[in-house]
N, C-alpha and C positions, 0 to 999 in steps of 0.2 A: 693816208687816213691818220692824220695827227691825233684826232680825238680818240681814236681807237687805242692808241698807245697810252693815252692818259688813263682811260677807264679800264683797260684790260692789260694785265701784265704779260699775257701770253700772245704769241704772234698770230695764232689762229682765230682770235677774237672771242674764245670761250672763257668767260670769267667765272671761276669757281672759288674765289677768295672772298674775304670779309663777310658781308651779309649773305652772299650766295652759298655759304657753307651751311646755312640754316634753312633756307627756303629757295626753291628754284624761281619763285615769283614774288620777290619782296615788295615790288611796287603794288601789285594787286592786293597783297596782304595789308599793306598800309592803307590803301583805299578802303578796304573792308573794315579795318579797325577804326578809321576816322568816321566812316558813315555809321558804324554800330554805335560809336560814342555819341554821335548826333542823335540817333534814334533813342538812346537811353536818356539823354538830356531832355529831349522834347517829349518823350513818352508818346510818340505818334505812331499809331497803327499804320497809317498810310505810308509813312517813311519806312517802317519796318517791311511792309510788303514790297516797296520799291527796292529796298536793300536786298531782299531775297531774290527778286527778279534780276537785279543787277548781278548778284553773285552767280546765279544759274547761267546767265548769258556769258559772263566772264569765264566761267569754267569751260565753255565750248571754245572760246577764243584761245584759252591756254592750251587746250588739247591740240588745236590746229598749229599753234606756235611750236609746240613740242615736236610735232611731225616735221615742221620746217627745220628745226634745229637738228633732228636726227638726219635729215637729208643733207644738211650742210656740214655738220661736224662728225657724223657717223658714230663710230664706236666710242669715241671720247665722250660724246654726250650721253650715250646709253650707259656708260660706266658712271657718269655723273648722276644720272637718273636713279641708279641703284644705290648711290650713296646719300643722296639728299632728297627729302620728300618734296612733293609738288607745292604744298602750302607752308607747313611749318614743321620743323624737326622736333 
């Protein structure tokens, strides 16, 4: 797994450095910020409703991903969860 060594300095694949020190889900946070900016620029109620539905559905995806990470990484991930918030620090 060459790509894993590039993106994760640890051997177990759990990356807690750089942007992951501030958020456990930086990709989803960037999606939200981008779409929120689009909503504000267009001032569209329909897009705002879509954004809310998207964020609610993504929250459930994040919860299931966290359960998977707990089963894969165990105590290391639980300690990480206690140090870093789900969305933003």
